[in-house]
N, C-alpha and C positions, 0 to 999 in steps of 0.2 A: 596539453599534449597527451595523446592516448598512450596506453601501455605499449601498444604495438609500435607506434612511431618512436617512442623512447627507446625501445629495444633496437629498432633499426638505426637510430642515431648512434647508440652505443656501439652497435656492431660495426657500423661504418667507420667510426673512430678507431676501433680495435683493429679492423682490417687494414686501414691506412697506416697505422703505426707499424703493424707487422710487415707490410709491404716495403715501407721506407727502410726499416731495420734490415730486412733480407736483401734489399737492393744494395745497401751500403756494404753488407758482408760479401755479397757476390762480386761486386766490382772491386772490392778490396782484396780479392783473391782467396777468401776464406768462407765459402758458402756453408750455411748451417742446415739447409734443407735441400731436397732434390728439386729439379726443375718442375717435375710433375706436381709436387706439393705446393710449390710457389704459384704455378698456373692456377691451381684451385683457389688460392687466395684472391688472385686478380679476377677470376671468373665470378666469384661471389660478390666482390666489390662492384664489378661492372653491372651486375644485376640490380644491386641496391642503389648505386650512384654512378651512372654511366660516365658522367663528365668529371668525376673526382680528379683533382690535380695529381694525386698519388699515382694514377694510372699512366699519365703522360710524362711523369718525371723519369729521367734517365739516371741510373745509379752513378754513372760517371760524374754527374753534376755534384754529387754528394761528397766525392773524394778528390775531385780535380779542380785546379784553378787555371787550366789552360785557356788561352785566348778564345773568345767566342766569335763565331762567324755565322751569318745568316745564310739560309738556303733560298735561291731564287724561286724554286718550286718546292713546296713542302715534301719531306720524306715521311710519308704516312705509314701507319701500321697496316696489318693485313687482317681481313676477316678470316675466321678459321672455323673448321668443322672437324668433328671426329667421326662423322657418318658418311660412308661411301654414297648412300642414296641421296643425301643432301648435296654432296659434291656433284653428282651426275645431274641432279635437277638444275643446279647453277650452270653447269656446262651446257645444258640444253641442246645436246647433239651438235654443237658448234666445233670448229677446229680450235683446239687449245694447245698451249705449250706447257709441258711439265718440266720442272727443274727440281733438284734437291733443295730442301729447306735446311740451310746450314746454320748451325748455332754458333754465331760469332758476333762481330760488330759490323753494322752496316756503314759503308763509306761512300762518300761522294768525291770523285776525283775531277778536278777542273784543269783542263788543258787550254793553254793560250797559244794559238798558232803552232800547234804541234808539241809544245813542251809542257810538262807537268808543272803547274803553277801553285796548286793548292789541293790539299787532302783534308777532308773534314768528316767528323763522325755525324751520325744521324742526330744525336742530341735529343731534343724534345720534338723533333720533326720540323720545327721552324728555325731553330738555332742550334748549330753543332759546335764542335771544338776543333781548332786548328791542330792537326797532328802531322803536318807535312814533313817535318824533319824526321819523324820516326818512319813514316811510310816510304821515304826514299830508300830505306834499308830493305824493303820487301822486294825480292827479285821478280815476283809475279806482276808487280806494278810497273808498267813500262814508262821510262822517263820521257820517251818521245813517241808520238804517233803521227801518221801521215795525213793529218787533217788540218785545215786552216780555221781561223776564227776561234770562238769560244766553244769548247766541247765538254760535256759532262758525261762521265762514265760512273755508273753506280754498281755496287757489288757488295760482297761480304768478305771481311777479313777474318781468317780463322787459323787455328793451330792444329795441324794433323797429329795423329797419334805418335808417329815416328819422330816428328819434330819436337813434340812435347817432351819426349824422353831426353833429347839432347838439351833442350832449353832448361829442364828441371836440373840436370847435372851442372850446367853452367851457372844457374842462379845460386845453387848451393855452394859452388866454388867461389862465388863472389860474396858469400856471406849473407845472401838474401834468404827469406823464408822459402821452403820448398812449395811450389804451387800445388793445388789440390787436383785440378783437372784441366784439360785443354779448353773446356767450355767457358771458364771464367778468367783464364790467364790473359787473354787478348785485351779485354777491357781493363784489367788490372795494370798491365804494362803501359797501355796507351795513356792512362791517367797519371803516370809518373813523369816527373820533370827530368829524371836521370835515366841512364841505361837505355837510351833510345836504340842503341845498336842491337839489343836483344830482339827487336822486331824482325830481324833477318830470319828468324825461325818461323815466321808467319807465312801463310799463303793467302791468295786473293782470288775469288771467283768474280768475274764480271757478269752482269745480267741485263744491263740496259745502257744505251748510248744515245745521246741527243746533242744537237748543236746546229751551227750555221752552215757547215760544209754541205755542198750539194749532194755528195755521195751518201749522206745520211737521211735522205728522203725515203726511208723504207716504208713499205706498206704493211709490214707484218712484224710481230715479235721475233719470229724466227730469223728474219732479215737482220735484226739487230744482233742477235746471238751469233749468226754466221759471220757478221763483220768483226765482232769481238774475237772470235776464234781465229779468223784469218790474220788479224792484227797481232796476235800472239798472247792473248789473255787466256787463262784457264776458264773453262766453262763448267757450270754445275749440272752436267749430264742432261742437257736439254733434249726433249723429243716432242715432235709435233703429233698430236693425237686427236682422234675423233671416235666417239662411241664408247659404250661401257666396256667392251672387251679390251680395247686399247688402253683405256685409263686404268683398268684393273691390272693389266700386264705391267704397266709402268709402276704402279704401286708395289707390285711384287719385286721389281728391280730395286726400288727404294728400300724395301725391307732387307734385301741382300746387302745393300750398301751400309745400312745401319748395323747389321749383324757383323759386317767386316770391321767396322769401328775405326778405320783409318781417318775418314773425314767425319767430323762431329755433326752428322745429319740427324734430324729429329722429325722428319716428315717430308712433305713435298709442297711445292707452290705451283699453282696452275694459273695461266693467264690466257685471255682470249687472244688468238693469234692476230686477228685483224686490228690494225691500229685505228682504222676508221670506227670500228665498233667500240674500241677503248675510249676514243674521244666522245662518242655519242653517249656512253654510259656515265663517264665522268667519275667524280669522287664524292664521298661524304666528308664530313669534317674529320672523320677518324680513319677511313680507309678507301682505297680505290674500289669501285664496284666491279671492275673487270679482272680482279685477282682474287684467288681463294687459296688459303693454306690448308693443308690436311695433315692431321696428326692422329696417331692411334692413342686411344685412352690407355694410360699406363697406370700400373699399380706398383707400389714399392713395399719392401719388407726388410726386416732385419734378421740376419741369421749368423751362424758361426761356421767357420771353415774347419772341417774335420780332416780333410786331406787335399793335397794338390796333385793331380795326376797329369802326366805328360804323354802325348800321343803324336806319332809321326804321320803327316799327311802324304797324299800321293805326290806332292811337289817337294817333299823332303823338309817341310817346315814342322818343327816340333812345338806343339801348342799346349798351353796349360788350361786345365779345367778344375774349378774348385768344387769339391764334394762337400755339401753343406747340410746342416740340420734341415729336414723337410719343412717347407713353407708353402702356402697356397696363394697363387697369384693368377688372376684372370681365369679362375675355375680350374687351374691345373696345379698339381702337386710338383713343386720344384725341388730337385735334389742336386742338380749340377748347374754351374754358372760359368760361362766363358770368361777367361781372364785375358783374352786376346793374344798376347805374345810374351816372350821372356822379358822384354824391356818394361812391360806393364807391371809384371810381378816385381821386378827390381825397383822401379820408380816408387811404387806404392808400398814397398816392403811387405808384400803379402806373404802370409805364412799360416800354418795350422794354429788355431786358437784365436785368430782375428775375428772380431765381430764386425760384419760388413753390411752395407745397405745394397740391395739389388733392385732391379726394375725389370718389368716385363710389359711391353706395349703390344696389345693385340696378340698376334701369333709370332712376334719377333722373339728370337732366342733370348732367354734371360741374361742380363748383363750386370756386371759389377759397377756400382756407382762410386762408393767411397768407403774408407775404413772408419767405423764409428768408434771402435775401441781396439787398440792393438794388443795382440797376445804377446807372450814371452818367446824368446828365441830369435834366431837369425834366418834370413832369406837363403834358400838353397836352390840353385839352378842345376839341372842335370848336366853332367859333362859328356855322357855317352848317349847315343841313340837308344831309346827304349825298345826299338824293334830289332836292330841289327848289331848294336853294341859299338859301332864305329864312333870315333871322336867327333863331337859336334863343333861347328864353327858359329861364332856369335858376331853378327854384323851390326851391333849396337841397337838392334831392334828385335831380331829373331834369332832363334837357335836353328841351325841348318844341318841336315844330314846330307853329305855329298856322295854317299854310297848309292847312287841312283839305280844302278843296274842290278844290285844284289839285295838291297834293303827290302825285306818281306812286306813291310807296311806300304812302301811306295809302290811295289809291284801290285799288291792287292788293291790299293786305292786306284791305281791307274786302270786296271782291268775292270774294276767295278764302275768307274766313270764311263768306260766304253759300253758296258752292259746296259747302263741306264740310257745312254745316248742312242744305242742301237736298238733299244727296247726289246731285249732278249728276256722273255717271260720265264719265270720259274727258276732262273739261275740265281739263287740267293747268295749272299756273302758266305754263309755257312757251307753251301755246296761248292762254291768256287774255292774256298779254303781247303776243302777235301781234295779237289783236283790238283791244287798246287802242292799240297803235302805229298801226294802220290808222284810228284815230279812230272805230271802230264801238261801242266800249264805254267809257264814262267813269264810270258808276255802276251799282249793282245792277239797277235796273229796265231798263237798256239790254239786258240779256241776253234779255229776253222780247220785244224789238222786232227781234231779228235775223231775217234771211231766210235761207233755205237757201244761197243763193249767197254770202252773206257769209263762210261758213266756208272758202271757197276762198282767202281772204286768208291763211289759216294755211299756212306753208310745208309742202310735201309732204303736203297734205291732199287726198285724192281723193274721188270721189263717195260711196263706201261710208262713210268716216269722217265726211264732212260731214253725211250723212243721219243717222248715229248721234248726233252731237253735237246736231243740231237736235232730234231726237226726245227725247234725254235732258233737254234744257232744257225742252221742252214738257211732258214728264211731271212735272217738278218743280214745275209750277204748283200741283199738289195735294199739300199736305204738312200734317202736324200743326201746330197753332198753336204748340206748344212749340218746334219746330224753326224755324218762321218767326221767332219772337221771338229765338231764340238767334242766328239768322243776321244779325239787325240789328246785333249787336256792341256792345250797351250795356255799358259798363265795369262789371265786378263782378257781372254776371248771366249765368250759364251755363244750360244746359238744365234742370238740377235745380232751380234757383231758379224758373224759369218754370213748371215742372210743379207745384211747391208752390203757387205763386200762382194757377195756373189751376184748382186744386182748389176755390178760393174764388170766382174770377171766370172762368168757363169760356169766355166769348166775348171777341173782341178789343174789342168795344164796352164790355163790362163792365170789362175790364182798364183801358182808357184812362180810364174814368170814375172809377177808384179814386183816393181822396185819400191823402196821406201818412198821415193819422190812421188810415184804414181798413186800409192795408197794415200799419202798425205794430201794429195790434190782432190781426193774424193770427199764430199761433204760429210762432216761428222768424224773425220779421222785426223787426229793431231800427229805431229812428227814422232812423239814418244810411242804412241800406239802403233803407228806404222812400223817403226823400228822393231818393236816387240813382236809384231806379227811375222815380219820377214825372218827374224832370227828364230822364232818358234817353229815356223814351217821348215826351215833349213835343218833344225835339230831333229825334227820328227820325220825327215825324209826316209831314213832306214825303215821305220815302222810303216810308213805309207807304202813303200815298195813291197814290204813283206805282206801287208794286207792285200794288195792288188794281186800279188803272186799266189796268195792263198785262195783267191777266187772271190774276194769282196769287190762288188761292183757299185760304187757310188753313182747316183743318178744326178747328172748336171742340172743346175738351176735353169729355169726358162730364160733363154737368152733374149736380149733386146732384138728388135727387128734387124735382120742381117742384110735385107735388100732395100732398106729405106734410103732416101737421099742423104741422110746424115749418119749412115751406118759406120760405127767405129770411131766417130768423131766426138771429142769432148768440148762443150761450150761452157763459158762462164757468164753469168748475168750480173750486172751491177747497175745501181742507180734506179730511179723511178721509171716505170713503164706504164703504158696506157691500160693494160689489163692485169689481172692478178698473176703474180709470178708463178703460182702453182699451175695455172692453166698453160702458161708458156712452157714450163718444164715438162708437162705431160705431152705436149705436142712434139717437143724435141725427142723425148724418149720413144714416142710412137713412130718417129721417123728414123729410129735406130741409133740416135745420139745419146750422149751422156751429159749430165750437168755436174760440173765441178764447183767447189766452193772457193778455190784460189787459182790464180793464174800461174802456170808453169810452162815448161817447154812442151808438155803434153796437150796444152790447150790449142784447139783448132781456131776458135774465134771468141771474141768478147762481144756480148750483146748489151747495148746501152742506147739511150736516146740522147746522151750528151757526150759526143766524141771529143769535147774540149776539157772534160773533167780532169782534175788533178788527184783523183782518188788513188789509193795504193794499187788497186787492181789495174787502173788505166796506165799508171806510171810503169808498172812492170810489163804490161802488154806492149807498150811502145818500145821499151828496152829490148824485148825479145822479138819485136817485129811481128806480133800477132795481129791478124786482121780484126777490125772493129766494125760490127754490124749494127745498124739501127733495126727497128722492128720491120720496116719494109724489106730490108735485105734478108732478114731472117725468114720472112714469109716466102720470099722467092726461093730461098734454100730449102724450106720445108716442102715446097711444090716442085722441087727438082729443077728450078730455073736458075739458081745462083751458082 
């Protein structure tokens, strides 16, 4: 044996030992290294010995003796990349579906004639573990679905940031060790024989469905996700994408989700949308060729907390930031690290003097990972708003300032959000603060009541800059409706959300008139989101009216054809059709119609080739007396003959 091969053999053994050790620690709820450091161990071993059994071993096997159960179809790993260019080469300008890559435990749910019969972990991909009794506690996992025969739903079980706080408190009250993070507690609890009821703190994202029921003969990945959403499962933020710009925009949204920290996402997963293409590409022994996961290369470092500062956001949420000894990550000097929320500080007992591990992946905001060595002292949460001094409320996760109309930080944040959305150039935070200090601006509509001479209140502002600021604000009176709505700052609704909604309700009047039921019937909008949007628009009605009165004129989105044969009518498509669903949807929209994802009283007709189907959509259509069209009937309607 050569010296080189001896080194390789020794290094392989060393890596395998380390991987097994860290898997045992992770799935036991006490990880010793970061996810990024662990990934590097696996990547190196994969280069040296691609088929090494340590790579396919699941940590739960090391600590659990739960009953084993086989998978009818293997649950494979995913190929991954850290390079956007490689991701785009793989996508090859095809339609792909992007979803969040959630760091939890992969599950297979087996339904028999509509009832949940078995829940099993991925295990080693061929054999998993029976966790049915625990999974029945998870409210996101439906006990019943409206499909016959044997149906398998695959997805990811995870623990959200807010649920982790409650779970950690309950575990400590039960005398159990405090968990280290949401990322490892799921596997740790699933491996236990006791305390199955703690699984009620977990959530589940569905991402695929297959089975014998006729309504599951989908021709696309998005069809599967739409079915899961209509059935009532949570979805991992799916979007259908094509081309570099769309993929990059989606990755930017994933970064925002990762920075938010509520869902333990660590990247994105992309799949070819066409099921036919998926079947044609098939699988390797390790991964499906039609899926690709994307993660940002991350770096970690150890530093010490020197101070914890608290700041009030435009929504009244008081958030903590750790000021640390400077460290360099991803070519940037890091001095501040987000600590997410008050519950995070409380759960991890974070305080000045703690030595912590932090991570920065790509351009994502640096985040706290774990406490390496605790400092002395106690945790201190602020009792009063750092901006207005009013007493804070604690909702078990966040500290909230309810003084919305008076709190300077909320006023400033709200107006700055509008300035960014309306693209008012040169009006910086510092200049806005001067206008507010002078009592000239207290709310967004006040910007449009300013006179030219008012800008001289800003220190060091002369005639030329004053005229420029006045003109920039005046020019912003005319803006697309999507930016107008985004500038209102309704929680949970960004510009992409509004653009999707405006495709169905193109004017402000149309939008405000939408009910929760009508929004929920639009593809991609769940009941919770619909409720939030309706409540948010209602709360912002006084500001909307004041902006319109001040001369702001939002430009309505391009409306669907108003004179087509399907103008104003919403159709729902279900089951297999003879042509790609996207083509049929395009024809419906060109004829003035809309395509919904679920059947409701707002549905004009259901399009299917199987009018005897017992799918959930067809059952509801019959119950509501909604007409059912086949493709021939749809063609007649599109031509104005139906």
